[in-house]
BATORTI-517654 format. One record per residue (C-alpha): residue number from 1; chain; x, y, z. Coordinates in steps of 0.25 Angstrom, whole numbers, plus 5000, padded with zeros to 4 digits. Layout:
(r NUM A (X Y Z))
...
//
This chain:
(r 1 A (4947 4845 5047))
(r 2 A (4950 4853 5032))
(r 3 A (4959 4863 5033))
(r 4 A (4953 4878 5031))
(r 5 A (4960 4883 5020))
(r 6 A (4959 4896 5013))
(r 7 A (4968 4901 5001))
(r 8 A (4971 4913 4995))
(r 9 A (4983 4918 4986))
(r 10 A (4998 4916 4988))
(r 11 A (5006 4925 4988))
(r 12 A (5018 4921 4995))
(r 13 A (5025 4908 4996))
(r 14 A (5027 4899 5007))
(r 15 A (5019 4890 5017))
(r 16 A (5017 4894 5030))
(r 17 A (5008 4890 5044))
(r 18 A (5007 4895 5057))
(r 19 A (4997 4904 5067))
(r 20 A (4988 4914 5061))
(r 21 A (4991 4930 5067))
(r 22 A (4980 4940 5061))
(r 23 A (4984 4953 5057))
(r 24 A (4974 4962 5062))
(r 25 A (4966 4970 5053))
(r 26 A (4967 4985 5050))
(r 27 A (4961 4993 5057))
(r 28 A (4946 5000 5056))
(r 29 A (4941 5014 5051))
(r 30 A (4945 5023 5059))
(r 31 A (4932 5033 5064))
(r 32 A (4928 5045 5055))
(r 33 A (4927 5053 5070))
(r 34 A (4925 5059 5078))
(r 35 A (4931 5073 5070))
(r 36 A (4944 5077 5077))
(r 37 A (4942 5090 5085))
(r 38 A (4956 5093 5078))
(r 39 A (4956 5089 5066))
(r 40 A (4970 5097 5064))
(r 41 A (4976 5089 5075))
(r 42 A (4970 5076 5071))
(r 43 A (4976 5076 5056))
(r 44 A (4990 5082 5063))
(r 45 A (4990 5067 5069))
(r 46 A (4989 5061 5052))
(r 47 A (5003 5062 5049))
(r 48 A (5012 5059 5064))
(r 49 A (5002 5044 5060))
(r 50 A (5005 5041 5047))
(r 51 A (5018 5047 5050))
(r 52 A (5022 5035 5060))
(r 53 A (5016 5025 5051))
(r 54 A (5025 5028 5040))
(r 55 A (5036 5029 5050))
(r 56 A (5033 5013 5056))
(r 57 A (5032 5009 5041))
(r 58 A (5046 5017 5038))
(r 59 A (5052 5005 5049))
(r 60 A (5044 4995 5046))
(r 61 A (5051 4997 5031))
(r 62 A (5065 4999 5036))
(r 63 A (5065 4988 5045))
(r 64 A (5059 4978 5032))
(r 65 A (5065 4976 5017))
(r 66 A (5063 4975 5001))
(r 67 A (5048 4975 5000))
(r 68 A (5043 4976 5012))
(r 69 A (5053 4988 5015))
(r 70 A (5046 4994 5002))
(r 71 A (5032 4992 5006))
(r 72 A (5034 4999 5021))
(r 73 A (5040 5012 5017))
(r 74 A (5028 5012 5005))
(r 75 A (5018 5010 5014))
(r 76 A (5025 5021 5026))
(r 77 A (5026 5030 5013))
(r 78 A (5010 5027 5012))
(r 79 A (5013 5032 5028))
(r 80 A (5020 5042 5026))
(r 81 A (5010 5048 5012))
(r 82 A (5007 5064 5016))
(r 83 A (4995 5064 5006))
(r 84 A (4988 5051 5016))
(r 85 A (4991 5062 5028))
(r 86 A (4986 5074 5023))
(r 87 A (4974 5066 5017))
(r 88 A (4972 5062 5030))
(r 89 A (4974 5075 5038))
(r 90 A (4963 5083 5025))
(r 91 A (4953 5070 5034))
(r 92 A (4954 5074 5047))
(r 93 A (4955 5090 5046))
(r 94 A (4943 5090 5033))
(r 95 A (4933 5079 5037))
(r 96 A (4938 5079 5053))
(r 97 A (4942 5063 5051))
(r 98 A (4950 5058 5065))
(r 99 A (4965 5057 5059))
(r 100 A (4963 5040 5057))
(r 101 A (4950 5041 5051))
(r 102 A (4957 5053 5041))
(r 103 A (4970 5044 5038))
(r 104 A (4961 5030 5035))
(r 105 A (4951 5039 5024))
(r 106 A (4963 5045 5019))
(r 107 A (4972 5032 5017))
(r 108 A (4960 5026 5011))
(r 109 A (4960 5037 5001))
(r 110 A (4973 5033 4997))
(r 111 A (4970 5020 4999))
(r 112 A (4956 5020 4988))
(r 113 A (4967 5028 4977))
(r 114 A (4978 5017 4979))
(r 115 A (4966 5006 4976))
(r 116 A (4961 5013 4965))
(r 117 A (4975 5013 4957))
(r 118 A (4973 5000 4957))
(r 119 A (4987 4987 4957))
(r 120 A (4998 4992 4961))
(r 121 A (4993 5005 4971))
(r 122 A (4980 4997 4977))
(r 123 A (4988 4988 4981))
(r 124 A (4994 4998 4989))
(r 125 A (4982 5001 4996))
(r 126 A (4984 4990 5008))
(r 127 A (4996 4999 5011))
(r 128 A (4988 5012 5012))
(r 129 A (4977 5004 5022))
(r 130 A (4992 5001 5030))
(r 131 A (4993 5014 5030))
(r 132 A (4979 5021 5035))
(r 133 A (4978 5009 5045))
(r 134 A (4991 5012 5052))
(r 135 A (4991 5026 5053))
(r 136 A (4977 5024 5057))
(r 137 A (4982 5016 5069))
(r 138 A (4994 5026 5072))
(r 139 A (4981 5038 5073))
(r 140 A (4974 5030 5083))
(r 141 A (4982 5026 5091))
(r 142 A (4980 5010 5087))
(r 143 A (4989 4997 5084))
(r 144 A (4991 4996 5069))
(r 145 A (4986 4986 5060))
(r 146 A (4995 4976 5056))
(r 147 A (5002 4962 5060))
(r 148 A (5002 4960 5075))
(r 149 A (5014 4954 5081))
(r 150 A (5018 4941 5076))
(r 151 A (5025 4932 5087))
(r 152 A (5027 4920 5079))
(r 153 A (5027 4916 5066))
(r 154 A (5013 4917 5060))
(r 155 A (5004 4918 5049))
(r 156 A (4998 4931 5046))
(r 157 A (4983 4931 5043))
(r 158 A (4977 4947 5038))
(r 159 A (4966 4953 5031))
(r 160 A (4978 4960 5023))
(r 161 A (4993 4964 5027))
(r 162 A (4996 4978 5026))
(r 163 A (5008 4978 5017))
(r 164 A (5017 4985 5028))
(r 165 A (5013 4974 5038))
(r 166 A (5015 4963 5029))
(r 167 A (5030 4969 5026))
(r 168 A (5032 4971 5040))
(r 169 A (5030 4956 5043))
(r 170 A (5043 4944 5051))
(r 171 A (5041 4935 5043))
(r 172 A (5047 4926 5053))
(r 173 A (5034 4926 5059))
(r 174 A (5025 4928 5048))
(r 175 A (5022 4912 5041))
(r 176 A (5012 4918 5030))
(r 177 A (5003 4929 5027))
(r 178 A (4988 4926 5026))
(r 179 A (4977 4938 5022))
(r 180 A (4964 4939 5018))
(r 181 A (4965 4951 5010))
(r 182 A (4977 4953 4998))
(r 183 A (4981 4948 4985))
(r 184 A (4992 4942 4979))
(r 185 A (5000 4957 4973))
(r 186 A (4995 4963 4988))
(r 187 A (5010 4968 4998))
(r 188 A (5004 4956 5008))
(r 189 A (5010 4947 4996))
(r 190 A (5021 4955 4990))
(r 191 A (5028 4956 5004))
(r 192 A (5024 4942 5010))
(r 193 A (5033 4937 4996))
(r 194 A (5043 4946 5001))
(r 195 A (5044 4942 5014))
(r 196 A (5044 4928 5010))
(r 197 A (5029 4925 5020))
(r 198 A (5019 4916 5015))
(r 199 A (5004 4924 5010))
(r 200 A (4993 4921 5006))
(r 201 A (4982 4932 5004))
(r 202 A (4969 4932 5000))
(r 203 A (4962 4922 5009))
(r 204 A (4949 4923 5010))
(r 205 A (4941 4921 5023))
(r 206 A (4956 4921 5030))
(r 207 A (4952 4932 5040))
(r 208 A (4939 4924 5045))
(r 209 A (4948 4912 5049))
(r 210 A (4952 4908 5063))
(r 211 A (4966 4900 5059))
(r 212 A (4976 4900 5070))
(r 213 A (4986 4892 5060))
(r 214 A (4986 4896 5045))
(r 215 A (4994 4888 5034))
(r 216 A (4998 4897 5025))
(r 217 A (5005 4895 5009))
(r 218 A (5008 4905 5002))
(r 219 A (5010 4896 4989))
(r 220 A (4997 4892 4988))
(r 221 A (4986 4901 4995))
(r 222 A (4982 4894 5005))
(r 223 A (4978 4895 5018))
(r 224 A (4976 4885 5028))
(r 225 A (4970 4884 5043))
(r 226 A (4980 4875 5049))
(r 227 A (4982 4866 5064))
(r 228 A (4980 4875 5074))
(r 229 A (4992 4869 5079))
(r 230 A (5002 4866 5067))
(r 231 A (5016 4873 5068))
(r 232 A (5020 4885 5060))
(r 233 A (5024 4881 5048))
(r 234 A (5034 4893 5040))
(r 235 A (5035 4894 5024))
(r 236 A (5045 4881 5019))
(r 237 A (5045 4891 5005))
(r 238 A (5058 4891 5000))
(r 239 A (5063 4906 4998))
(r 240 A (5068 4914 4986))
(r 241 A (5080 4906 4982))
(r 242 A (5092 4913 4976))
(r 243 A (5092 4922 4965))
(r 244 A (5103 4930 4958))
(r 245 A (5095 4942 4952))
(r 246 A (5092 4936 4938))
(r 247 A (5079 4933 4935))
(r 248 A (5079 4919 4928))
(r 249 A (5076 4904 4928))
(r 250 A (5086 4894 4933))
(r 251 A (5088 4891 4919))
(r 252 A (5092 4907 4916))
(r 253 A (5076 4912 4908))
(r 254 A (5075 4926 4913))
(r 255 A (5064 4931 4921))
(r 256 A (5067 4945 4927))
(r 257 A (5064 4947 4940))
(r 258 A (5058 4962 4941))
(r 259 A (5055 4971 4952))
(r 260 A (5040 4977 4953))
(r 261 A (5043 4992 4956))
(r 262 A (5035 5004 4959))
(r 263 A (5045 5016 4966))
(r 264 A (5057 5019 4971))
(r 265 A (5059 5010 4982))
(r 266 A (5051 4999 4975))
(r 267 A (5063 4997 4961))
(r 268 A (5075 4999 4974))
(r 269 A (5067 4987 4980))
(r 270 A (5066 4981 4967))
(r 271 A (5080 4984 4963))
(r 272 A (5086 4979 4978))
(r 273 A (5078 4965 4976))
(r 274 A (5084 4960 4964))
(r 275 A (5075 4963 4952))
(r 276 A (5081 4963 4938))
(r 277 A (5073 4977 4934))
(r 278 A (5059 4981 4936))
(r 279 A (5047 4972 4929))
(r 280 A (5036 4985 4934))
(r 281 A (5038 4998 4937))
(r 282 A (5025 5006 4942))
(r 283 A (5028 5020 4939))
(r 284 A (5015 5024 4948))
(r 285 A (5023 5029 4959))
(r 286 A (5027 5040 4951))
(r 287 A (5009 5046 4947))
(r 288 A (5003 5040 4961))
(r 289 A (4996 5054 4968))
(r 290 A (5002 5063 4958))
(r 291 A (4992 5073 4954))
(r 292 A (4999 5077 4941))
(r 293 A (5006 5069 4932))
(r 294 A (5021 5067 4938))
(r 295 A (5031 5075 4927))
(r 296 A (5040 5068 4917))
(r 297 A (5051 5070 4926))
(r 298 A (5047 5067 4938))
(r 299 A (5042 5054 4932))
(r 300 A (5056 5052 4926))
(r 301 A (5061 5054 4940))
(r 302 A (5052 5043 4949))
(r 303 A (5054 5032 4939))
(r 304 A (5069 5034 4941))
(r 305 A (5070 5032 4953))
(r 306 A (5063 5020 4952))
(r 307 A (5071 5016 4941))
(r 308 A (5083 5018 4944))
(r 309 A (5086 5004 4952))
(r 310 A (5085 4999 4939))
(r 311 A (5095 5004 4930))
(r 312 A (5101 4996 4921))
(r 313 A (5089 4985 4922))
(r 314 A (5073 4983 4915))
(r 315 A (5061 4992 4921))
(r 316 A (5049 4990 4916))
(r 317 A (5039 5003 4920))
(r 318 A (5026 5003 4919))
(r 319 A (5019 5015 4914))
(r 320 A (5011 5021 4923))
(r 321 A (4997 5012 4928))
(r 322 A (4985 5024 4932))
(r 323 A (4971 5026 4928))
(r 324 A (4959 5026 4934))
(r 325 A (4961 5015 4944))
(r 326 A (4976 5024 4948))
(r 327 A (4973 5037 4948))
(r 328 A (4981 5049 4943))
(r 329 A (4976 5064 4946))
(r 330 A (4983 5067 4932))
(r 331 A (4977 5055 4922))
(r 332 A (4963 5060 4927))
(r 333 A (4957 5048 4927))
(r 334 A (4943 5047 4923))
(r 335 A (4933 5037 4934))
(r 336 A (4933 5023 4930))
(r 337 A (4922 5012 4934))
(r 338 A (4931 5002 4932))
(r 339 A (4947 5009 4933))
(r 340 A (4954 4995 4935))
(r 341 A (4948 4993 4919))
(r 342 A (4948 5009 4916))
(r 343 A (4961 5018 4911))
(r 344 A (4973 5012 4918))
(r 345 A (4986 5010 4916))
(r 346 A (4993 5014 4901))
(r 347 A (4975 5017 4898))
(r 348 A (4978 5030 4906))
(r 349 A (4989 5034 4894))
(r 350 A (4980 5030 4883))
(r 351 A (4975 5041 4886))
(r 352 A (4987 5050 4893))
(r 353 A (4995 5047 4887))
(r 354 A (5004 5058 4887))
(r 355 A (5007 5051 4903))
(r 356 A (5011 5042 4899))
(r 357 A (5023 5048 4890))
(r 358 A (5028 5057 4900))
(r 359 A (5029 5042 4911))
(r 360 A (5036 5038 4901))
(r 361 A (5045 5048 4898))
(r 362 A (5048 5047 4912))
(r 363 A (5050 5032 4910))
(r 364 A (5059 5034 4899))
(r 365 A (5068 5044 4906))
(r 366 A (5068 5038 4919))
(r 367 A (5074 5025 4912))
(r 368 A (5085 5034 4907))
(r 369 A (5086 5040 4921))
(r 370 A (5087 5027 4928))
(r 371 A (5095 5018 4918))
(r 372 A (5085 5005 4920))
(r 373 A (5079 4999 4909))
(r 374 A (5066 5002 4908))
(r 375 A (5053 4998 4901))
(r 376 A (5040 5002 4902))
(r 377 A (5028 4996 4903))
(r 378 A (5013 5001 4902))
(r 379 A (5002 4995 4912))
(r 380 A (4986 4990 4909))
(r 381 A (4989 4987 4894))
(r 382 A (4979 4978 4888))
(r 383 A (4979 4979 4872))
(r 384 A (4991 4975 4864))
(r 385 A (4988 4992 4857))
(r 386 A (4990 4997 4871))
(r 387 A (5003 4990 4873))
(r 388 A (5009 4996 4862))
(r 389 A (5005 5010 4862))
(r 390 A (5011 5011 4877))
(r 391 A (5021 5006 4870))
(r 392 A (5023 5017 4858))
(r 393 A (5024 5026 4869))
(r 394 A (5035 5019 4877))
(r 395 A (5046 5018 4867))
(r 396 A (5041 5031 4862))
(r 397 A (5047 5039 4876))
(r 398 A (5060 5030 4872))
(r 399 A (5055 5016 4882))
(r 400 A (5061 5005 4876))
(r 401 A (5055 4995 4882))
(r 402 A (5038 4997 4882))
(r 403 A (5028 4986 4886))
(r 404 A (5017 4983 4896))
(r 405 A (5010 4978 4906))
(r 406 A (5001 4966 4904))
(r 407 A (4990 4966 4916))
(r 408 A (4977 4966 4908))
(r 409 A (4972 4952 4902))
(r 410 A (4972 4955 4890))
(r 411 A (4984 4961 4886))
(r 412 A (4989 4948 4892))
(r 413 A (4980 4944 4881))
(r 414 A (4985 4952 4870))
(r 415 A (5000 4950 4876))
(r 416 A (5004 4945 4862))
(r 417 A (5002 4958 4857))
(r 418 A (5005 4967 4866))
(r 419 A (5020 4961 4867))
(r 420 A (5021 4966 4851))
(r 421 A (5021 4981 4855))
(r 422 A (5027 4980 4868))
(r 423 A (5042 4974 4874))
(r 424 A (5036 4967 4886))
(r 425 A (5024 4965 4895))
(r 426 A (5023 4963 4909))
(r 427 A (5012 4956 4915))
(r 428 A (5004 4964 4927))
(r 429 A (5000 4950 4937))
(r 430 A (4993 4959 4946))
(r 431 A (4983 4965 4935))
(r 432 A (4981 4955 4924))
(r 433 A (4976 4945 4938))
(r 434 A (4967 4956 4942))
(r 435 A (4962 4957 4930))
(r 436 A (4962 4945 4924))
(r 437 A (4952 4940 4936))
(r 438 A (4946 4953 4939))
(r 439 A (4950 4952 4950))
(r 440 A (4955 4963 4959))
(r 441 A (4969 4962 4963))
(r 442 A (4966 4972 4977))
(r 443 A (4956 4963 4980))
(r 444 A (4960 4952 4991))
(r 445 A (4945 4944 4988))
(r 446 A (4951 4943 4972))
(r 447 A (4964 4939 4973))
(r 448 A (4965 4926 4971))
(r 449 A (4962 4929 4957))
(r 450 A (4976 4940 4959))
(r 451 A (4983 4927 4962))
(r 452 A (4994 4927 4952))
(r 453 A (4993 4912 4950))
(r 454 A (4980 4912 4944))
(r 455 A (4983 4905 4931))
(r 456 A (4973 4913 4923))
(r 457 A (4981 4925 4925))
(r 458 A (4994 4915 4924))
(r 459 A (4991 4912 4908))
(r 460 A (4988 4926 4903))
(r 461 A (5004 4928 4910))
(r 462 A (5004 4915 4902))
(r 463 A (5000 4921 4887))
(r 464 A (5009 4933 4890))
(r 465 A (5021 4925 4893))
(r 466 A (5019 4918 4879))
(r 467 A (5017 4933 4873))
(r 468 A (5028 4936 4877))
(r 469 A (5036 4922 4872))
(r 470 A (5030 4925 4860))
(r 471 A (5035 4938 4859))
(r 472 A (5049 4938 4866))
(r 473 A (5046 4947 4875))
(r 474 A (5046 4950 4890))
(r 475 A (5035 4949 4899))
(r 476 A (5035 4949 4915))
(r 477 A (5028 4950 4927))
(r 478 A (5027 4961 4934))
(r 479 A (5013 4958 4944))
(r 480 A (5014 4952 4958))
(r 481 A (5012 4937 4952))
(r 482 A (5029 4941 4946))
(r 483 A (5034 4939 4964))
(r 484 A (5029 4925 4965))
(r 485 A (5042 4918 4964))
(r 486 A (5034 4905 4959))
(r 487 A (5024 4913 4950))
(r 488 A (5036 4919 4944))
(r 489 A (5041 4905 4939))
(r 490 A (5028 4905 4932))
(r 491 A (5027 4919 4928))
(r 492 A (5041 4912 4921))
(r 493 A (5036 4902 4914))
(r 494 A (5024 4909 4911))
(r 495 A (5033 4916 4900))
(r 496 A (5036 4931 4909))
(r 497 A (5051 4935 4909))
(r 498 A (5052 4944 4922))
(r 499 A (5043 4946 4935))
(r 500 A (5042 4957 4943))
(r 501 A (5038 4959 4956))
(r 502 A (5042 4966 4970))
(r 503 A (5056 4968 4974))
(r 504 A (5053 4959 4986))
(r 505 A (5051 4945 4973))
(r 506 A (5060 4948 4966))
(r 507 A (5071 4937 4973))
(r 508 A (5061 4927 4976))
(r 509 A (5056 4927 4960))
(r 510 A (5070 4927 4956))
(r 511 A (5075 4917 4962))
(r 512 A (5061 4907 4958))
(r 513 A (5063 4910 4946))
(r 514 A (5079 4907 4947))
(r 515 A (5075 4892 4953))
(r 516 A (5067 4889 4942))
(r 517 A (5071 4887 4925))
(r 518 A (5063 4891 4912))
(r 519 A (5053 4878 4912))
(r 520 A (5051 4876 4924))
(r 521 A (5045 4892 4922))
(r 522 A (5037 4886 4912))
(r 523 A (5033 4871 4915))
(r 524 A (5027 4879 4931))
(r 525 A (5019 4890 4921))
(r 526 A (5012 4882 4913))
(r 527 A (5009 4872 4925))
(r 528 A (5005 4883 4930))
(r 529 A (4996 4888 4919))
(r 530 A (4986 4877 4920))
(r 531 A (4984 4879 4935))
(r 532 A (4967 4880 4938))
(r 533 A (4970 4890 4948))
(r 534 A (4981 4900 4956))
(r 535 A (4983 4887 4968))
(r 536 A (4984 4879 4957))
(r 537 A (4995 4885 4950))
(r 538 A (5003 4890 4962))
(r 539 A (5003 4876 4968))
(r 540 A (5010 4871 4953))
(r 541 A (5020 4882 4955))
(r 542 A (5022 4879 4970))
(r 543 A (5024 4864 4965))
(r 544 A (5035 4867 4953))
(r 545 A (5044 4876 4963))
//
């Protein structure tokens, strides 16, 4: 009898086999009624419930470290957000909803706004849904959804995992993670790598499986039903190895290993992890939920808090990535039939250059205040003319180095001309993949198309690398692809001069590069470019590991 095999997206390396433990499905929708007899008293139940959930998440954060602690703190802050509580209370009083239904609808409203924001913000939808389900459970007096208590080493199988659940996993008891949904940029992927747990996501048909034991290969994305009598197999993947904190290959070829940050906590985590600087500072945190544009002084103070841990080190600040798909009240965006392809990123600044100029002024001030070596880059650039327009405005504010993100295929194909207009480029592989393959990066059904090992994506990056070498200017990667220690070698071989990632991946990537020569990276890159599919590409790289 042939073994049942399934394929998904490999997101955390290693190989493991063991008994299956299924994670319970999330709570269903709470009932709309009956209407509470005393709406004020019913509304008063909400704040204690959100407070209790926030307190439990904070307690988990105190016991965690690194990326896990950061994610738990962020999730706890979502639970404690007074805007969530007040909206739920309003729904109880104004519409007569029970407290559980009110928090469900209020949280869904927040989740819808995050989903509309796209990109990094859309990836936080799972966080707010987790908070929603925990508060609903608290109000209903039932056990919250999540990972059951594990009594022995097991393979966890789930539709998806909430960030708080993933962050609290014990690597000694979790042999591997397999989910039917999720993608390569999800928190499940990020935290699985941080914890050293083999993981495969987006395995279609997983939940229909009636398997007692699974063999999971986090290097190839293969999941196989194993003999029920088979023993436990613990991952034999080697650890990250030694790293001296300087990004380079074993023969001295320099590749900066940088951090991605979006708030002061992220900056401290990246600095503590040994990041040589910041390759992507997302500034949206300063604008979210702002009824009016933050003043220059307010922005300057917020940016300084993020830049200060990197005094004397390079930091690349991305200007506001907003627009129709990330609605901000003060920008008054018009409705668009397809906002992902509309006025977003730098395109907003063409109509409102004053907003960009004030942000650049604040960034320049924060650079002076913090002592960081600051550069700026613009998001969603499509042409060399757009790149030149941005660079001119940035330099006019006194910021010496200006670059752009390449996340649109047209920009990749015009990389040579774009380099003539700017000082550097940074490849946003998450968006570049979804635009190249016309596949929403948040949709599990097309997650395999967003696999960063897709040869078509890597060939676009190779084109950018050739332009970087021809012009003698740096090109980095700040998408999730840079966090894969094996793929980092390929990206280096394709001509990337810096790699920027979440804090938990910094040491592993630095150690991976330090274990190979520049020539080995080039040879590996050429082999991978010739692969017909991501599975073959990954296998070729693994065999050369």
